[in-house]
N, C-alpha and C positions, 0 to 999 in steps of 0.2 A: 796183502793186508798191512796197514800201517802198524807200527809198533804200539802206538797208543791204543788202537782198536784191538790188537792182539791181547794186550794186557787187560783191557776191559773185559774181553771175552773169557780170558783165563780166570779172572777174578770171579766172574759170574758162574763159571763151571765149578770152581772150587767151592763157592758158597752153596751151589746146588748139591754137591756131594756131601757137604756138611749137614744140609737140611734133610737129605734123604729123598727118595723118589716121591713120597707123599706130600712133600712140602715145597716143591719147586714153584708151585703157583704163588707161594707167599713172596717170592722174589719180586714179582710185579707189584705187589701190594706195599712194598717198602717205600715207594715214592709218593710224595704228597706235595702239591704245589706250595712253594714257599719254604719247603724243608720241614724236617721233624727234629725235635729235641733228641731223638734217638740217633740222629746222625752224628752227634757229638759223643766223645768219650764220657762214660758215666761220671768220672771224677770231675769233669768240667761242667756237669749239669748245673743249671741255676736253681734246681729244686733241691732244697735241703730238708724240708719237712713235708711228709705225706700223712694226711689225716683221712681215715676211712670211717664213715658213718653208715652203719647198716640198719635199715628199718625192716618192717615186716609186711609181707603178704599183699603185694599189689602188682598187677601186671602192667605192661607197657601201654597197651591200647586203653585199658581202664583209666590210666592216669594221663597219658600223653597222646591219645588218639586224635584229639582235637588239632594237634599240630598239622595233620595231614590236610586240613581244610582252612588253615590260618594263612590267608593270602598275603597278609603283611609280612609274616615270618618267612614265607616261601619267596616272596619277591626280594626281601632283604638278602636272603641266601643266594638267590640268583645274581644279585648285584655284586655280592662279595666273591662268590665262588664259581660263577658261570651258570649257563642256562640249564645244565644237567643237575643242578642242586635239587635234592628231593629228601623226603623222609618217609619211611615205610610205616605209616600210621593210619589206622582205620577206626571209625566208630559206627559206621552205617552197615551193620551186619545182621545176620539172622541165623539161628541154630534150631534144629529140630528137637522137639521134646520127645519123651518116650512113646507118645502116641502118634508121632509123625507130623504134628502141627509145627509150623514155622513160627518161631518167636524172635522178635526183633530186639536188638540192643536198644538202650534208651538212656537219656540223660537223667542221672539220679536227682539232680537239683530241681528239675521241673516235673518230677513224677509225683502225682497225688498219693501214690501208694507209700511214699517214704516221707513221713512227717519229719524225720531226722535222717537225711541221706548221708550225713557225715559219720553216723554210727551203724546204720543198717538195722535199726531196731525192728523187730517183727519178722525178721528173716533169719535163716540159718547162716552159720559160718560156712562159706563155700568149701568144697572138698579140695584138699591139697596134699593128699597122701600119695604113697607109691602107686597104689592101685587106682585110686580115683583120678590121679593125673593121667594115667594111661587110658582110662575110659574117656576122658576129655580130649586127649590127643586123637583117639581113633573114632569117636562117635560124636564129638562136639560137647559143648559146655553144659548141655542139659541131658546128656545121654544117661541111660541106665548105668548106675555105678559111679556117676560123676560126683555124687554127694551135693549137688547144687539145686537151688531154686532160682527164681527169676533175678534175685539180687546179683548173681554172678554175671549177668548181662548188662549191668549198669555201668555207666562211665561218668567221669567228671569233666566239666568244661573249664576253659581257661579262667573264667571269673570265680570259680569255686575255691581255688587254692592259689591266690594271687602271688604269694611269695615263691612257690614252686614254678608258677608260670614265668615269673621274672628270671629265675635261675635258668630255665630251659631256653628262653629267648636270648639271654645274654651270653651264656657259656656253651660248652660242648655237650651234646647228648649222643647216645649210642643206640641205633635201631637194630643191632644184632647182638645185644648183650643179653645172654640167657642165664638163668640160675643154673648152678652146677649139676644138679640132678633133678629128675622129675619126681620130687618127693618133698617132704615137709621141712620144718625149720631146722632142727638139729643137724641133719646130714648136710644141708647147704651151708650152715654156719661152720660146720667142721671142715668143709672144703675151703672156706675162706681162711681159716687158721692153719690148715695143714695139707691141703690138696687132696684130701680123701675123707671118707667117713668110716674107714675101717670095715667096709662091707655092711654097715648098719643102715637099714632103710627107714627107720622110724625115730621117734624122739626118746628112745630108751636111755636111761641113765647108765653110766658105765658098769655099776655092780650087776645090773640085770643082764648084761651081755658078756660077763666074764672078766671085768676089770674092776675089782673091788676098791682099788685105790686110784682109779682114773685111767684114762687111755694112756697107752705107753708109746705110741708112735710119735715121731718128731713133728714139731710145728714150726711155723715161721719165727716164733719167739725164740725157740732153741737155736735156730740158725743165726738170728740177729745177735743174741747174747754171746754165742761162741765167737762171732766176728767182732765183738766189742762195739756194736752199733746200738746207741741208746734207743729204747723202744718201750712203750707203755700202753696198756689197755685200760680204759676208763669205763666204769659201769655205773648204772643208776640204781638198780635193785638186785638183779641177778647176773653175776659174772659168768659169762659163757666159758671163760678159761677154766672154770671149776671142772669142766669135763675131763681135763688132763690132770686133775688132782693137785696135790700140794706144790708140785714143782713150778707151776705158773702163778702161784700166789704172789711171789715177789715182784712181778711185773704188772700186777693188777691193782688199780686204785679207784676210789669213788669219784664220780663225775665232778664233784665240787673241786677236786684237785686239778682237773683239766682247766676249769675257768681260772683258777689261781695261777697255774703254770703258763697259760696263754698270756695272761695279763703281765706276768713277770718276764716273758720272753724266754722261758726255760722249758718249753716243750721238747721232748726227745725227737729224733729224726723220724720215727715211725709211731703213729698214734692210731689206735682203733677206739671208736666210741659206740656205746650201746645205750638205747633209751630205756625207759621204764617198761617192763614187760607185764607186770602183774597188777590187778585191781582195777577199780573204776577210773582211776586217774592215770591209767597207762598212757604212754606217749609213743608207742611203737607202731601205731597205725593199723594194728591187727584188729579186725572186727571182734567185738563191737565197741572198740574204743573210738573216740572222736578223732578223725584224721587231722583236724585243725590243731589239736593238742600236740600231735606228732610234728606238724609243720612248725609249731612254735619251738619245740625242742631243737629241731634242726636249725631254725633261725638263730636261736640263742648260741648254739655251738659254733655256727659259721660266723656270727657277728663277733664272738670272742676271738676267732681266728683272724678275721678281717682287721680287727683293732689291735692285733698283736704285732710285734716285730717280725713274726714268722711269715706273714702274708706275702711280703714282697718276693720271697723265695720259697713259696709253698704251693701245695696242691691239696684240695679238699675233694674227696670222692664220696658222693652220696649214692647209695644203692639199696637194694631190697633183697632179703634172703631168698624169697621165692615168690611166685605169682599169686598165691593165696586162693587159687581156684577161679579167679576172675578171667574173663574172656581175653584172648589175644589171637589174632588171625594168622600168625606165623607158626607153622609146624616146627617144633624144636628138632634140631639136627643132633648128630652125635659127635663126641670129641674123643681124643686119645685118653685112655684110662687104664690103670693097672688091672681093673676088674671089668674090663670089657667082656661081653658075652654075646653069643648068638641067641641065647635065651632071653627074650625081652624082659621077663620077670626078674632076671638076675643081672641085667645090663646096666652097670654104673657109668658106661660111656654115654648113655642117653641123657642129654641136657634137658632142662626144664624149659618152660615158656619164658618169654622175654620179661625182664623187669626194668623199670624206669631208672636209668643211671645217668648222673650228671658229673662232669669233671669241671670243677670250679678252681680257677687259678689265674694269676696275671698272664700266664703263658697259654691259657686255653684259647683256642680259636673262637671268636665270638659268633654266636648263632650258627654253629657248625654241627653237622651230623656225621659221625664216624660210622662207616658201614662195615667195618671188619668184624669178624666173629670173635666174641669175647664171652667169658664167664668169670666167676669169682677168682679162679686161678690166674686170670689175667692181671688182677691187682697184685697177687703174689709175684708175678713175673716182672711187673714194673718195679716193685720193691727190690727184688733180687737183682735186676739190672742196675738199679741206682746204688745199692749198698753191698751186694754180695758177689759181684763179679760175673753175673750172667751176661751172655751176649744180648745185644739189643733184639735180635731175631734168631730164630732157629733153635735147635735142640741142644746145641753144644756137644760136648764129648761125654761118653758114658762114664768116664772117670771123674767128671766134675762133681763138686760137692755143693753147689749152690741150689740145686733143685731138691724138692721133697719127694715127688712122685712123677710118674709119666704125665700126669695131667698138667702140672705147672711147667714141666720141662718143655712140652709142646705148645703151651698156651701162647696166644698172641699178647704182646706187651701193650697194656692199656695206655701207656704214655705216648703212643705213636702219633697222635694228633697234636701234641703240645708243640708250640712254636719254639724254634731254636733260639730266638732272640726277639727283641722288640716287645717287651711285656706291656700290658695295659692293666694297671692295678685298680683303676677307678671303677667302683661299683657301689651303688647305693641300694642296700637291701630293703629299704623301706621300713615298715613296722608290721608286727604281727600282734596286735593288741586285741583284747577281748577278755571275757570272764575266764576264770580258772576253776574247773575245766570249762571248755567252750559250751558244753551242753550237759545236762544231767545224764547219768547212766541209764541204760535201757531199764524200764520197769520190769519187775519180776514177771516172767512169762512172755515178754515181748521179744526177747532174743532167744531163738530156738537153741536149746542146749545150754543156756546161760548158767543153769544151776550146776552143771558139771565143771569141775575145776580144769583150767587150762593145763596142758602138759608142763609149761614153764612154771605155773603156780605149784604144781606137784613137786617140781624140782626144788623150788625155793623152800618148801616146807617138808622135804623128805628126810632131813637130818644128814644127808650126804655131804652138803656143803661144809657144815661144821666139822664133820669127821675128817675132811681133807684140808681143813685149815682156813676155809673162807667164812666170811660173815656177810650174809645178804643184808640189804637195807630196805626192809619192808615198810618204813615210815613214810612221812610226807615227801612229796616230790620236791626237788631243789628249785625247779622253775617250770 
């Protein structure tokens, strides 16, 4: 064996030992034609600003299933990346209802049942809880216990949300990006901020589960602050950071400050953005808000980033907290987790269904599909690699301080598909014009359960925010 070959083999064996026996398959997934930004030392990375925008309650097939039959998109991908280019996306499916009848998925925009497909008026909010998610996984999206009606089988076409269509065709998408747990909003958002939900399965506020002053476990914000990395969370009405109490108030600001900071070129290295969660003018895309209002929110945030000095050395990640009960044909796998259990009812290693995620950057591969397994902790892993000393791949050492939990320690790095050089910053986002809001709120009685306050609305008016030093912004939307 030649010395060069011996050294190459020794390096591979050493890396395998570091990864552990369960991760050796990841070695083969480290290579991508044209190279990866992760091949470079983190300190030499051209990405200085990472912006994460998390919306609400939409599944991959529900939003992006049309890509699987978009021949123009697929042919462009084959031309760029080879004949094996593909995307795991489906819209033509059927699920049994509780009586055993087969019910087909359908295009929301052309269905006479839906006078306003962008809100879903007249139908219930699909089930997306801990138990309803498991019912959907095991019995389909109309199974007993799924919490669903026919609305959950609807999907959007490319023409329905043109700005999102443009993002998906121009930049990188992920067809194996799952929400972190098979459960609702708060646990998934808690995983984005901290790599865990503290064993909480629902949208309980901290005082209801034994944390009168907010959750006490560490977050990515604590790690970044300790390392001296500038970071800020910008919110529209309800600051999710309030879940950790007063200690995260100093890094939390209203969304208007994001627009100001972007224009001035003074955004910090790490930015999280949240939409408006509450009321008829909500922009989070949760039923029964108009998803076009959410699209406009993302457009405004991304346009501010594109027009800022940060764009040339930045990455904008658009994702969704969870699938919202909408159909997706890929059964969710399991991940590494501190609260993994053989009891499915207690298993926090169970990922949720896929959510539509885009990576927007001058360094994002155009029209590319990343097939590696990701969840919200993969965003943490990208941040930890870039700013906190995490290795590009693998679990590192048990004595390392960059990771928060087993979940982010073992997560794949979302930055894998970023180009190492040769950026292309040109992108015309077009326009997202229309009335504000795009459509009237569902009339009383037309949205099943509309009279019951949303969990996030309960949080906003619970008094807990004020008690821990936050002030929500229940007034008019900014844009």
